Jmol script that loads the backbone (N, CA, C; Angstrom):
load data "model"
ATOM      1  N   MET A   1     102.977-113.208 159.999  1.00  0.00           N
ATOM      2  CA  MET A   1     101.726-112.653 159.518  1.00  0.00           C
ATOM      3  C   MET A   1     100.584-113.348 160.260  1.00  0.00           C
ATOM      4  N   SER A   2      99.917-112.618 161.098  1.00  0.00           N
ATOM      5  CA  SER A   2      98.826-113.169 161.882  1.00  0.00           C
ATOM      6  C   SER A   2      97.492-112.725 161.300  1.00  0.00           C
ATOM      7  N   LYS A   3      96.609-113.679 161.072  1.00  0.00           N
ATOM      8  CA  LYS A   3      95.308-113.364 160.490  1.00  0.00           C
ATOM      9  C   LYS A   3      94.198-113.334 161.531  1.00  0.00           C
ATOM     10  N   ASN A   4      94.374-114.010 162.668  1.00  0.00           N
ATOM     11  CA  ASN A   4      93.365-114.033 163.729  1.00  0.00           C
ATOM     12  C   ASN A   4      91.955-114.260 163.195  1.00  0.00           C
ATOM     13  N   ILE A   5      91.766-115.363 162.531  1.00  0.00           N
ATOM     14  CA  ILE A   5      90.461-115.711 161.966  1.00  0.00           C
ATOM     15  C   ILE A   5      89.828-116.793 162.823  1.00  0.00           C
ATOM     16  N   PHE A   6      88.591-116.546 163.234  1.00  0.00           N
ATOM     17  CA  PHE A   6      87.841-117.518 164.009  1.00  0.00           C
ATOM     18  C   PHE A   6      86.528-117.790 163.303  1.00  0.00           C
ATOM     19  N   ILE A   7      86.169-119.048 163.204  1.00  0.00           N
ATOM     20  CA  ILE A   7      84.895-119.453 162.614  1.00  0.00           C
ATOM     21  C   ILE A   7      84.202-120.299 163.674  1.00  0.00           C
ATOM     22  N   TYR A   8      82.969-119.921 163.994  1.00  0.00           N
ATOM     23  CA  TYR A   8      82.288-120.644 165.066  1.00  0.00           C
ATOM     24  C   TYR A   8      80.782-120.682 164.846  1.00  0.00           C
ATOM     25  N   PRO A   9      80.126-121.678 165.474  1.00  0.00           N
ATOM     26  CA  PRO A   9      78.674-121.797 165.332  1.00  0.00           C
ATOM     27  C   PRO A   9      77.940-120.886 166.319  1.00  0.00           C
ATOM     28  N   VAL A  10      76.762-120.437 165.908  1.00  0.00           N
ATOM     29  CA  VAL A  10      75.873-119.668 166.769  1.00  0.00           C
ATOM     30  C   VAL A  10      74.539-120.399 166.755  1.00  0.00           C
ATOM     31  N   VAL A  11      73.978-120.628 167.921  1.00  0.00           N
ATOM     32  CA  VAL A  11      72.720-121.372 168.021  1.00  0.00           C
ATOM     33  C   VAL A  11      71.603-120.610 167.314  1.00  0.00           C
ATOM     34  N   PHE A  12      70.895-121.319 166.431  1.00  0.00           N
ATOM     35  CA  PHE A  12      69.740-120.763 165.734  1.00  0.00           C
ATOM     36  C   PHE A  12      68.451-121.339 166.317  1.00  0.00           C
ATOM     37  N   ALA A  13      68.466-122.643 166.536  1.00  0.00           N
ATOM     38  CA  ALA A  13      67.346-123.368 167.133  1.00  0.00           C
ATOM     39  C   ALA A  13      67.938-124.631 167.757  1.00  0.00           C
ATOM     40  N   THR A  14      67.116-125.466 168.336  1.00  0.00           N
ATOM     41  CA  THR A  14      67.607-126.690 168.943  1.00  0.00           C
ATOM     42  C   THR A  14      68.348-127.532 167.913  1.00  0.00           C
ATOM     43  N   LYS A  15      69.635-127.775 168.169  1.00  0.00           N
ATOM     44  CA  LYS A  15      70.516-128.568 167.315  1.00  0.00           C
ATOM     45  C   LYS A  15      70.642-128.017 165.897  1.00  0.00           C
ATOM     46  N   LYS A  16      70.418-126.714 165.736  1.00  0.00           N
ATOM     47  CA  LYS A  16      70.580-126.055 164.441  1.00  0.00           C
ATOM     48  C   LYS A  16      71.395-124.784 164.657  1.00  0.00           C
ATOM     49  N   TYR A  17      72.329-124.552 163.711  1.00  0.00           N
ATOM     50  CA  TYR A  17      73.287-123.472 163.905  1.00  0.00           C
ATOM     51  C   TYR A  17      73.502-122.664 162.630  1.00  0.00           C
ATOM     52  N   LYS A  18      73.920-121.416 162.836  1.00  0.00           N
ATOM     53  CA  LYS A  18      74.436-120.587 161.758  1.00  0.00           C
ATOM     54  C   LYS A  18      75.914-120.405 162.045  1.00  0.00           C
ATOM     55  N   ILE A  19      76.667-119.976 161.039  1.00  0.00           N
ATOM     56  CA  ILE A  19      78.113-119.847 161.185  1.00  0.00           C
ATOM     57  C   ILE A  19      78.512-118.374 161.112  1.00  0.00           C
ATOM     58  N   VAL A  20      79.456-118.004 161.972  1.00  0.00           N
ATOM     59  CA  VAL A  20      79.986-116.644 162.017  1.00  0.00           C
ATOM     60  C   VAL A  20      81.485-116.689 161.741  1.00  0.00           C
ATOM     61  N   ILE A  21      81.962-115.718 160.949  1.00  0.00           N
ATOM     62  CA  ILE A  21      83.398-115.577 160.705  1.00  0.00           C
ATOM     63  C   ILE A  21      83.846-114.262 161.323  1.00  0.00           C
ATOM     64  N   GLU A  22      84.892-114.360 162.131  1.00  0.00           N
ATOM     65  CA  GLU A  22      85.420-113.197 162.845  1.00  0.00           C
ATOM     66  C   GLU A  22      86.890-113.017 162.473  1.00  0.00           C
ATOM     67  N   ARG A  23      87.263-111.796 162.132  1.00  0.00           N
ATOM     68  CA  ARG A  23      88.663-111.484 161.815  1.00  0.00           C
ATOM     69  C   ARG A  23      89.127-110.366 162.731  1.00  0.00           C
ATOM     70  N   ASN A  24      90.208-110.615 163.434  1.00  0.00           N
ATOM     71  CA  ASN A  24      90.792-109.632 164.340  1.00  0.00           C
ATOM     72  C   ASN A  24      89.763-109.058 165.311  1.00  0.00           C
ATOM     73  N   GLY A  25      88.890-109.903 165.839  1.00  0.00           N
ATOM     74  CA  GLY A  25      87.916-109.491 166.831  1.00  0.00           C
ATOM     75  C   GLY A  25      86.666-108.824 166.286  1.00  0.00           C
ATOM     76  N   ILE A  26      86.553-108.728 164.955  1.00  0.00           N
ATOM     77  CA  ILE A  26      85.398-108.091 164.331  1.00  0.00           C
ATOM     78  C   ILE A  26      84.648-109.130 163.505  1.00  0.00           C
ATOM     79  N   ILE A  27      83.335-109.230 163.730  1.00  0.00           N
ATOM     80  CA  ILE A  27      82.527-110.165 162.944  1.00  0.00           C
ATOM     81  C   ILE A  27      82.430-109.629 161.520  1.00  0.00           C
ATOM     82  N   THR A  28      82.962-110.380 160.573  1.00  0.00           N
ATOM     83  CA  THR A  28      82.968-109.934 159.178  1.00  0.00           C
ATOM     84  C   THR A  28      81.868-110.585 158.356  1.00  0.00           C
ATOM     85  N   LYS A  29      81.375-111.740 158.818  1.00  0.00           N
ATOM     86  CA  LYS A  29      80.323-112.412 158.067  1.00  0.00           C
ATOM     87  C   LYS A  29      79.471-113.256 158.997  1.00  0.00           C
ATOM     88  N   LYS A  30      78.158-113.118 158.826  1.00  0.00           N
ATOM     89  CA  LYS A  30      77.199-113.968 159.522  1.00  0.00           C
ATOM     90  C   LYS A  30      76.473-114.762 158.452  1.00  0.00           C
ATOM     91  N   GLY A  31      76.573-116.070 158.534  1.00  0.00           N
ATOM     92  CA  GLY A  31      75.955-116.921 157.528  1.00  0.00           C
ATOM     93  C   GLY A  31      74.441-116.946 157.630  1.00  0.00           C
ATOM     94  N   ASN A  32      73.808-117.173 156.496  1.00  0.00           N
ATOM     95  CA  ASN A  32      72.353-117.305 156.446  1.00  0.00           C
ATOM     96  C   ASN A  32      71.910-118.761 156.463  1.00  0.00           C
ATOM     97  N   GLU A  33      72.796-119.644 156.034  1.00  0.00           N
ATOM     98  CA  GLU A  33      72.453-121.066 155.982  1.00  0.00           C
ATOM     99  C   GLU A  33      72.401-121.646 157.391  1.00  0.00           C
ATOM    100  N   ILE A  34      71.526-122.617 157.548  1.00  0.00           N
ATOM    101  CA  ILE A  34      71.359-123.288 158.837  1.00  0.00           C
ATOM    102  C   ILE A  34      71.912-124.706 158.709  1.00  0.00           C
ATOM    103  N   TYR A  35      72.765-125.084 159.665  1.00  0.00           N
ATOM    104  CA  TYR A  35      73.395-126.399 159.639  1.00  0.00           C
ATOM    105  C   TYR A  35      72.974-127.201 160.858  1.00  0.00           C
ATOM    106  N   PRO A  36      72.819-128.509 160.682  1.00  0.00           N
ATOM    107  CA  PRO A  36      72.460-129.367 161.816  1.00  0.00           C
ATOM    108  C   PRO A  36      73.688-129.665 162.680  1.00  0.00           C
ATOM    109  N   GLN A  37      73.417-130.125 163.878  1.00  0.00           N
ATOM    110  CA  GLN A  37      74.515-130.508 164.772  1.00  0.00           C
ATOM    111  C   GLN A  37      75.239-131.746 164.239  1.00  0.00           C
ATOM    112  N   TYR A  38      74.491-132.648 163.636  1.00  0.00           N
ATOM    113  CA  TYR A  38      75.066-133.884 163.090  1.00  0.00           C
ATOM    114  C   TYR A  38      74.726-133.987 161.610  1.00  0.00           C
ATOM    115  N   SER A  39      75.630-134.561 160.839  1.00  0.00           N
ATOM    116  CA  SER A  39      75.363-134.743 159.414  1.00  0.00           C
ATOM    117  C   SER A  39      74.287-135.813 159.215  1.00  0.00           C
ATOM    118  N   PHE A  40      73.605-135.737 158.072  1.00  0.00           N
ATOM    119  CA  PHE A  40      72.588-136.733 157.753  1.00  0.00           C
ATOM    120  C   PHE A  40      72.339-136.751 156.253  1.00  0.00           C
ATOM    121  N   ILE A  41      71.615-137.757 155.795  1.00  0.00           N
ATOM    122  CA  ILE A  41      71.228-137.879 154.392  1.00  0.00           C
ATOM    123  C   ILE A  41      69.792-137.396 154.254  1.00  0.00           C
ATOM    124  N   ASP A  42      69.571-136.416 153.386  1.00  0.00           N
ATOM    125  CA  ASP A  42      68.224-135.905 153.140  1.00  0.00           C
ATOM    126  C   ASP A  42      67.417-136.985 152.427  1.00  0.00           C
ATOM    127  N   LYS A  43      66.268-137.333 152.966  1.00  0.00           N
ATOM    128  CA  LYS A  43      65.468-138.431 152.407  1.00  0.00           C
ATOM    129  C   LYS A  43      64.917-138.104 151.023  1.00  0.00           C
ATOM    130  N   LYS A  44      64.594-136.845 150.780  1.00  0.00           N
ATOM    131  CA  LYS A  44      64.023-136.468 149.481  1.00  0.00           C
ATOM    132  C   LYS A  44      65.081-136.392 148.387  1.00  0.00           C
ATOM    133  N   THR A  45      66.152-135.669 148.663  1.00  0.00           N
ATOM    134  CA  THR A  45      67.175-135.437 147.636  1.00  0.00           C
ATOM    135  C   THR A  45      68.293-136.475 147.648  1.00  0.00           C
ATOM    136  N   LYS A  46      68.359-137.283 148.682  1.00  0.00           N
ATOM    137  CA  LYS A  46      69.429-138.279 148.868  1.00  0.00           C
ATOM    138  C   LYS A  46      70.801-137.610 148.978  1.00  0.00           C
ATOM    139  N   GLU A  47      70.788-136.339 149.316  1.00  0.00           N
ATOM    140  CA  GLU A  47      72.006-135.562 149.444  1.00  0.00           C
ATOM    141  C   GLU A  47      72.499-135.600 150.886  1.00  0.00           C
ATOM    142  N   ARG A  48      73.818-135.633 151.057  1.00  0.00           N
ATOM    143  CA  ARG A  48      74.393-135.620 152.399  1.00  0.00           C
ATOM    144  C   ARG A  48      74.470-134.171 152.874  1.00  0.00           C
ATOM    145  N   ILE A  49      73.897-133.910 154.022  1.00  0.00           N
ATOM    146  CA  ILE A  49      73.920-132.586 154.634  1.00  0.00           C
ATOM    147  C   ILE A  49      75.017-132.591 155.696  1.00  0.00           C
ATOM    148  N   PRO A  50      76.039-131.743 155.533  1.00  0.00           N
ATOM    149  CA  PRO A  50      77.141-131.759 156.502  1.00  0.00           C
ATOM    150  C   PRO A  50      76.735-131.141 157.833  1.00  0.00           C
ATOM    151  N   SER A  51      77.408-131.567 158.884  1.00  0.00           N
ATOM    152  CA  SER A  51      77.176-130.972 160.203  1.00  0.00           C
ATOM    153  C   SER A  51      77.804-129.581 160.233  1.00  0.00           C
ATOM    154  N   VAL A  52      77.421-128.796 161.198  1.00  0.00           N
ATOM    155  CA  VAL A  52      77.972-127.449 161.336  1.00  0.00           C
ATOM    156  C   VAL A  52      79.488-127.506 161.524  1.00  0.00           C
ATOM    157  N   TYR A  53      79.966-128.525 162.208  1.00  0.00           N
ATOM    158  CA  TYR A  53      81.397-128.635 162.470  1.00  0.00           C
ATOM    159  C   TYR A  53      82.174-129.037 161.215  1.00  0.00           C
ATOM    160  N   GLU A  54      81.578-129.869 160.375  1.00  0.00           N
ATOM    161  CA  GLU A  54      82.205-130.214 159.094  1.00  0.00           C
ATOM    162  C   GLU A  54      82.290-128.977 158.198  1.00  0.00           C
ATOM    163  N   LYS A  55      81.244-128.167 158.211  1.00  0.00           N
ATOM    164  CA  LYS A  55      81.228-126.957 157.397  1.00  0.00           C
ATOM    165  C   LYS A  55      82.268-125.959 157.892  1.00  0.00           C
ATOM    166  N   ILE A  56      82.400-125.829 159.208  1.00  0.00           N
ATOM    167  CA  ILE A  56      83.422-124.942 159.767  1.00  0.00           C
ATOM    168  C   ILE A  56      84.807-125.405 159.341  1.00  0.00           C
ATOM    169  N   HIS A  57      85.054-126.711 159.411  1.00  0.00           N
ATOM    170  CA  HIS A  57      86.340-127.264 158.987  1.00  0.00           C
ATOM    171  C   HIS A  57      86.597-126.948 157.513  1.00  0.00           C
ATOM    172  N   GLN A  58      85.583-127.112 156.683  1.00  0.00           N
ATOM    173  CA  GLN A  58      85.701-126.817 155.251  1.00  0.00           C
ATOM    174  C   GLN A  58      86.032-125.335 155.025  1.00  0.00           C
ATOM    175  N   LEU A  59      85.379-124.457 155.757  1.00  0.00           N
ATOM    176  CA  LEU A  59      85.639-123.020 155.618  1.00  0.00           C
ATOM    177  C   LEU A  59      87.064-122.666 156.032  1.00  0.00           C
ATOM    178  N   TYR A  60      87.562-123.269 157.126  1.00  0.00           N
ATOM    179  CA  TYR A  60      88.954-123.038 157.530  1.00  0.00           C
ATOM    180  C   TYR A  60      89.918-123.486 156.430  1.00  0.00           C
ATOM    181  N   GLU A  61      89.646-124.638 155.822  1.00  0.00           N
ATOM    182  CA  GLU A  61      90.513-125.115 154.747  1.00  0.00           C
ATOM    183  C   GLU A  61      90.494-124.157 153.560  1.00  0.00           C
ATOM    184  N   GLU A  62      89.306-123.670 153.181  1.00  0.00           N
ATOM    185  CA  GLU A  62      89.186-122.737 152.064  1.00  0.00           C
ATOM    186  C   GLU A  62      89.926-121.427 152.348  1.00  0.00           C
ATOM    187  N   LEU A  63      89.786-120.911 153.563  1.00  0.00           N
ATOM    188  CA  LEU A  63      90.486-119.680 153.930  1.00  0.00           C
ATOM    189  C   LEU A  63      91.992-119.880 153.943  1.00  0.00           C
ATOM    190  N   ALA A  64      92.439-121.009 154.467  1.00  0.00           N
ATOM    191  CA  ALA A  64      93.875-121.296 154.495  1.00  0.00           C
ATOM    192  C   ALA A  64      94.426-121.363 153.079  1.00  0.00           C
ATOM    193  N   PHE A  65      93.697-121.982 152.165  1.00  0.00           N
ATOM    194  CA  PHE A  65      94.137-122.074 150.772  1.00  0.00           C
ATOM    195  C   PHE A  65      94.217-120.676 150.148  1.00  0.00           C
ATOM    196  N   LYS A  66      93.219-119.829 150.409  1.00  0.00           N
ATOM    197  CA  LYS A  66      93.233-118.466 149.861  1.00  0.00           C
ATOM    198  C   LYS A  66      94.411-117.664 150.404  1.00  0.00           C
ATOM    199  N   ILE A  67      94.675-117.790 151.693  1.00  0.00           N
ATOM    200  CA  ILE A  67      95.785-117.060 152.311  1.00  0.00           C
ATOM    201  C   ILE A  67      97.112-117.534 151.733  1.00  0.00           C
ATOM    202  N   LEU A  68      97.289-118.857 151.609  1.00  0.00           N
ATOM    203  CA  LEU A  68      98.526-119.384 151.038  1.00  0.00           C
ATOM    204  C   LEU A  68      98.700-118.960 149.583  1.00  0.00           C
ATOM    205  N   SER A  69      97.619-118.957 148.828  1.00  0.00           N
ATOM    206  CA  SER A  69      97.685-118.520 147.430  1.00  0.00           C
ATOM    207  C   SER A  69      98.105-117.057 147.345  1.00  0.00           C
ATOM    208  N   LYS A  70      97.549-116.226 148.220  1.00  0.00           N
ATOM    209  CA  LYS A  70      97.893-114.807 148.232  1.00  0.00           C
ATOM    210  C   LYS A  70      99.361-114.614 148.593  1.00  0.00           C
ATOM    211  N   ILE A  71      99.830-115.355 149.598  1.00  0.00           N
ATOM    212  CA  ILE A  71     101.237-115.264 150.000  1.00  0.00           C
ATOM    213  C   ILE A  71     102.141-115.696 148.847  1.00  0.00           C
ATOM    214  N   ASN A  72     101.789-116.798 148.183  1.00  0.00           N
ATOM    215  CA  ASN A  72     102.600-117.273 147.057  1.00  0.00           C
ATOM    216  C   ASN A  72     102.625-116.260 145.916  1.00  0.00           C
ATOM    217  N   ASN A  73     101.479-115.643 145.637  1.00  0.00           N
ATOM    218  CA  ASN A  73     101.425-114.635 144.572  1.00  0.00           C
ATOM    219  C   ASN A  73     102.267-113.422 144.923  1.00  0.00           C
ATOM    220  N   GLU A  74     102.233-113.000 146.194  1.00  0.00           N
ATOM    221  CA  GLU A  74     103.053-111.871 146.630  1.00  0.00           C
ATOM    222  C   GLU A  74     104.533-112.209 146.522  1.00  0.00           C
ATOM    223  N   ASN A  75     104.909-113.438 146.891  1.00  0.00           N
ATOM    224  CA  ASN A  75     106.309-113.853 146.809  1.00  0.00           C
ATOM    225  C   ASN A  75     106.770-113.919 145.364  1.00  0.00           C
ATOM    226  N   GLN A  76     105.915-114.381 144.463  1.00  0.00           N
ATOM    227  CA  GLN A  76     106.284-114.447 143.051  1.00  0.00           C
ATOM    228  C   GLN A  76     106.495-113.050 142.489  1.00  0.00           C
ATOM    229  N   THR A  77     105.665-112.108 142.903  1.00  0.00           N
ATOM    230  CA  THR A  77     105.796-110.734 142.435  1.00  0.00           C
ATOM    231  C   THR A  77     107.101-110.120 142.934  1.00  0.00           C
ATOM    232  N   VAL A  78     107.413-110.322 144.213  1.00  0.00           N
ATOM    233  CA  VAL A  78     108.633-109.758 144.788  1.00  0.00           C
ATOM    234  C   VAL A  78     109.863-110.381 144.157  1.00  0.00           C
ATOM    235  N   TYR A  79     109.921-111.700 144.068  1.00  0.00           N
ATOM    236  CA  TYR A  79     111.106-112.368 143.554  1.00  0.00           C
ATOM    237  C   TYR A  79     111.158-112.372 142.039  1.00  0.00           C
ATOM    238  N   GLY A  80     110.025-112.229 141.379  1.00  0.00           N
ATOM    239  CA  GLY A  80     109.999-112.228 139.924  1.00  0.00           C
ATOM    240  C   GLY A  80     110.503-110.936 139.327  1.00  0.00           C
ATOM    241  N   ASN A  81     110.534-109.838 140.092  1.00  0.00           N
ATOM    242  CA  ASN A  81     110.960-108.539 139.584  1.00  0.00           C
ATOM    243  C   ASN A  81     112.437-108.260 139.803  1.00  0.00           C
ATOM    244  N   GLU A  82     113.154-109.189 140.392  1.00  0.00           N
ATOM    245  CA  GLU A  82     114.584-108.947 140.642  1.00  0.00           C
ATOM    246  C   GLU A  82     115.411-109.301 139.439  1.00  0.00           C
TER     247      GLU A  82
END
end "model"
wireframe off; spacefill off
backbone 0.3
color backbone group
């Protein structure tokens, strides 16, 4: 089962990026959030802002978990009905 999912940054401004998700060669989602090239701590909120690459990694992990969950649910349905 091939999903052909690619997640990559698109330049928005100098050292600032948006994220695109592509499935089977078709762009399925263009993000609205802007991510920095490097992570940093926001001085006002004291919150850690992840880099664009950390966010891409997080999105790949989330998609992999969803795909595995779907596969497991399909397998339970097939084997549970025998």
